[in-house]
matplotlib code that plots the C-alpha trace (Angstrom):
import matplotlib.pyplot as plt

x = [5.9, 7.7, 11.2, 13.0, 15.6, 18.3, 17.4, 19.7, 18.3, 14.7, 15.5, 17.2, 14.2, 11.7, 13.7, 14.2, 10.5, 9.5, 12.0, 10.5, 6.9, 6.0, 3.4, 0.2, -2.3, -2.7, -2.6, -3.6, -0.6, 0.5, 2.2, 4.8, 5.9, 9.3, 7.8, 5.8, 8.6, 11.2, 9.0, 8.4, 12.2, 12.7, 10.2, 11.6, 15.1, 13.9, 14.7, 11.1, 8.6, 4.8, 4.3, 1.4, 1.5, -1.3, -0.8, -4.3, -6.1, -7.8, -6.9, -4.8, -3.8, -2.1, -2.6, 0.3, 0.0, 3.1, 1.5, 2.7, 5.9, 9.3, 12.8, 14.4, 17.9, 19.0, 17.0, 18.6, 22.1, 21.1, 19.8, 23.1, 25.1, 23.2, 23.5, 27.2, 27.5, 25.6, 27.7, 30.9, 29.9, 29.4]
y = [40.4, 38.0, 38.6, 37.6, 35.1, 33.9, 30.7, 28.5, 29.7, 29.3, 25.8, 24.7, 25.8, 24.1, 20.8, 20.9, 21.5, 18.7, 16.3, 17.2, 16.9, 20.5, 20.8, 19.4, 20.7, 22.2, 25.9, 28.5, 30.6, 33.4, 31.6, 34.4, 33.9, 32.6, 29.7, 28.5, 29.2, 27.4, 24.5, 24.2, 24.4, 21.6, 19.4, 20.1, 19.2, 16.0, 17.0, 16.3, 13.6, 13.3, 17.1, 18.6, 22.1, 23.4, 26.8, 26.6, 26.5, 29.9, 33.1, 34.6, 31.7, 28.4, 25.4, 23.7, 20.4, 19.0, 16.8, 13.6, 15.1, 13.6, 14.2, 12.0, 10.8, 13.7, 16.0, 14.6, 15.1, 18.7, 19.5, 18.1, 20.2, 23.4, 22.7, 22.2, 25.5, 27.4, 25.9, 26.8, 30.5, 30.7]
z = [22.8, 20.4, 19.3, 16.2, 17.2, 14.8, 13.0, 15.0, 18.3, 17.1, 15.7, 18.9, 20.9, 18.7, 18.5, 22.3, 22.9, 20.6, 22.2, 25.6, 24.3, 25.2, 22.4, 23.9, 21.4, 17.9, 17.4, 14.9, 14.0, 11.7, 8.8, 8.7, 12.3, 13.2, 15.0, 12.0, 9.5, 11.6, 12.2, 8.5, 8.0, 10.5, 8.7, 5.3, 6.5, 8.1, 11.6, 12.7, 11.9, 12.5, 12.6, 10.8, 9.3, 7.2, 5.5, 3.9, 7.2, 6.5, 4.7, 7.5, 9.8, 9.4, 11.6, 13.4, 15.3, 17.0, 19.6, 17.9, 16.6, 17.4, 16.4, 13.7, 14.1, 12.0, 14.3, 17.4, 15.9, 14.9, 18.4, 19.9, 17.5, 18.3, 22.0, 21.7, 19.7, 22.4, 25.2, 23.3, 23.3, 27.1]

ax = plt.figure().add_subplot(projection="3d")
ax.plot(x, y, z, "-o")
ax.set_aspect("equal")
plt.show()
């Protein structure tokens, strides 16, 4: 069952997974899900390039393809910042 993580935790996870090329295929996804919304946030804030999100895929699902996605310099800096924040709370 999915949990609702705070934005920074979700963003760190997505940026980390993109950096490690964990997304190997496209997926249909609920456009209201945290994963989709946070990915869209990352794209809009120029943390990620070459990602494809399509909210018009069909009436209830969106399409997300991160197979060719990579972090921008800004995304690399944001991931480092989020990692440092997490390490500082241990």
